[in-house]
LOKEVEX-185022 format. One record per residue (C-alpha): residue in three letters; x, y, z. Coordinates in steps of 0.05 Angstrom, whole numbers, padded with zeros to 5 digits, always signed. Layout:
ALAXYZ
...
//
This chain:
MET-02666+01287-01805
PRO-02740+01268-01807
GLN-02790+01300-01760
LEU-02814+01254-01704
TYR-02887+01252-01684
LEU-02911+01220-01619
ALA-02979+01187-01626
SER-02994+01187-01552
GLY-03026+01233-01501
SER-02984+01204-01445
PRO-02944+01257-01407
ARG-02897+01201-01385
ARG-02878+01183-01456
ARG-02866+01257-01471
GLU-02819+01262-01411
LEU-02781+01199-01431
LEU-02770+01222-01503
THR-02748+01290-01477
GLN-02701+01255-01428
ILE-02662+01223-01486
GLY-02660+01288-01526
VAL-02709+01272-01582
PRO-02753+01331-01605
PHE-02823+01312-01626
THR-02893+01337-01642
VAL-02953+01304-01609
VAL-03009+01280-01654
SER-03077+01252-01635
ALA-03086+01177-01648
PRO-03149+01151-01614
ILE-03160+01076-01628
ASP-03204+01020-01602
GLU-03163+00986-01547
THR-03209+00926-01538
PRO-03170+00860-01538
LEU-03189+00811-01592
PRO-03218+00744-01571
GLY-03161+00698-01550
GLU-03108+00750-01564
ALA-03043+00740-01527
PRO-03020+00799-01484
ALA-02955+00810-01525
ALA-02994+00809-01591
TYR-03045+00857-01561
VAL-02996+00911-01540
GLU-02957+00906-01605
ARG-03021+00911-01646
LEU-03042+00973-01607
ALA-02974+01006-01614
GLN-02975+00994-01689
ALA-03047+01019-01695
LYS-03030+01083-01657
ALA-02970+01096-01702
VAL-03012+01086-01765
ALA-03069+01129-01738
GLY-03020+01183-01719
PHE-02989+01182-01789
ALA-03056+01204-01817
HIS-03047+01270-01779
THR-02978+01286-01809
ASP-02959+01318-01875
GLY-02936+01250-01901
ASN-02864+01264-01884
GLY-02832+01245-01819
VAL-02836+01186-01771
VAL-02891+01169-01722
LEU-02880+01132-01657
GLY-02937+01094-01624
ALA-02932+01056-01558
ASP-02975+01016-01512
THR-02965+00988-01442
THR-03004+00934-01406
VAL-02997+00896-01341
VAL-03003+00820-01344
LEU-03017+00773-01286
ASP-03026+00698-01298
ASP-03029+00711-01373
GLU-03088+00759-01364
ILE-03087+00832-01385
LEU-03101+00880-01328
GLY-03128+00944-01358
LYS-03142+01010-01324
PRO-03187+01004-01262
GLU-03260+01017-01278
ASP-03279+01037-01207
ARG-03255+01031-01135
GLU-03278+00959-01127
HIS-03243+00938-01191
PHE-03180+00973-01168
LEU-03181+00941-01099
ALA-03189+00872-01129
MET-03133+00886-01179
LEU-03083+00911-01127
GLY-03103+00853-01081
ASP-03084+00805-01136
LEU-03017+00840-01148
SER-02999+00841-01074
LYS-02940+00796-01054
ARG-02932+00771-01126
GLU-02893+00781-01190
HIS-02926+00807-01253
GLN-02904+00827-01323
VAL-02907+00895-01354
LEU-02908+00893-01430
THR-02892+00955-01470
ALA-02892+00955-01546
VAL-02862+01010-01589
ALA-02878+01018-01663
LEU-02851+01067-01714
THR-02876+01081-01784
ASP-02858+01130-01840
GLY-02916+01109-01883
ARG-02873+01062-01924
ARG-02846+01014-01872
SER-02864+00998-01800
ILE-02823+00965-01746
SER-02840+00948-01674
ARG-02812+00916-01611
CYS-02845+00888-01549
VAL-02808+00890-01483
SER-02826+00850-01421
THR-02807+00871-01350
THR-02820+00832-01286
VAL-02843+00873-01227
ARG-02849+00846-01155
PHE-02897+00876-01105
ARG-02891+00871-01029
ALA-02953+00856-00987
ILE-03004+00913-00993
SER-03055+00923-00938
PHE-03128+00940-00952
GLU-03119+01006-00916
GLU-03059+01024-00960
ALA-03098+01006-01022
LEU-03155+01052-01000
ARG-03107+01109-00987
TYR-03073+01099-01054
TRP-03140+01100-01090
ALA-03158+01165-01054
SER-03095+01197-01083
GLY-03126+01193-01153
GLU-03063+01165-01184
PRO-03088+01095-01202
LEU-03147+01119-01245
ASP-03115+01121-01314
LYS-03058+01072-01302
ALA-03052+01002-01331
GLY-03053+00954-01272
GLY-03077+01010-01227
TYR-03008+01037-01207
ALA-02953+01084-01228
ILE-02882+01060-01215
GLN-02855+01130-01225
GLY-02905+01159-01176
LEU-02936+01143-01108
GLY-02942+01070-01128
ALA-02867+01062-01125
VAL-02873+01043-01051
PHE-02905+00977-01069
VAL-02847+00954-01114
SER-02798+00907-01080
GLY-02760+00887-01143
ILE-02756+00895-01218
GLU-02722+00854-01272
GLY-02716+00888-01340
SER-02728+00958-01365
TYR-02753+01009-01314
SER-02769+01060-01368
ALA-02812+01008-01404
VAL-02855+01002-01341
VAL-02862+01078-01342
GLY-02884+01075-01414
LEU-02826+01072-01463
PRO-02766+01025-01464
LEU-02712+01076-01479
SER-02656+01029-01502
GLU-02701+00994-01553
THR-02735+01060-01573
ALA-02667+01091-01589
GLU-02649+01031-01632
LEU-02714+01036-01671
LEU-02706+01111-01680
GLU-02636+01100-01708
GLN-02666+01055-01762
PHE-02708+01115-01785
ALA-02648+01164-01780
VAL-02677+01199-01719
ALA-02620+01215-01671
VAL-02621+01217-01595
TRP-02587+01272-01555
GLN-02609+01328-01601
PRO-02608+01399-01574
GLN-02681+01415-01556
GLU-02718+01480-01561
GLY-02783+01449-01534
SER-02832+01401-01564
THR-02901+01418-01591
ALA-02970+01389-01596
ARG-03016+01393-01656
//
């Protein structure tokens, strides 16, 4: 069975892969995440996932499979990145309050010869969020490095009044689709794990 490499520094993606019993080695894959002019959100996340997988493959021995992924929050067809500062975060959370938004997560795999990818969209509904709540949430430190300024698996869960689609995709990796892609590269889920490594 080929070795799987995860081209992501996200602890959440590590936890999700571990959850479904897939051993992996983490490789560094820094890329430019700037959206292209006029780029649609789905095309953006899929391009980044593919770029991460390709960049990660350069850090392998040429054997094995590399998984790259990217997640973005979309409101009114606009990409909401990570908050730049407190004011940006407060405006972002204010826009999300009492509304539905989409979370797009793309997964890409490559073995250096072929590449495949999938993009999964999940609808998330937020309840009303007061300004005081938003300030307290910012003070927790959790929103800083999160797309859309919140973590559904963390303290931000209290804002979520409903979800349609893949919960794990909102966290960072759609597990059903990821398992299907891994199968196409002969990487099995539910393997006995002795611990995953970084390199």
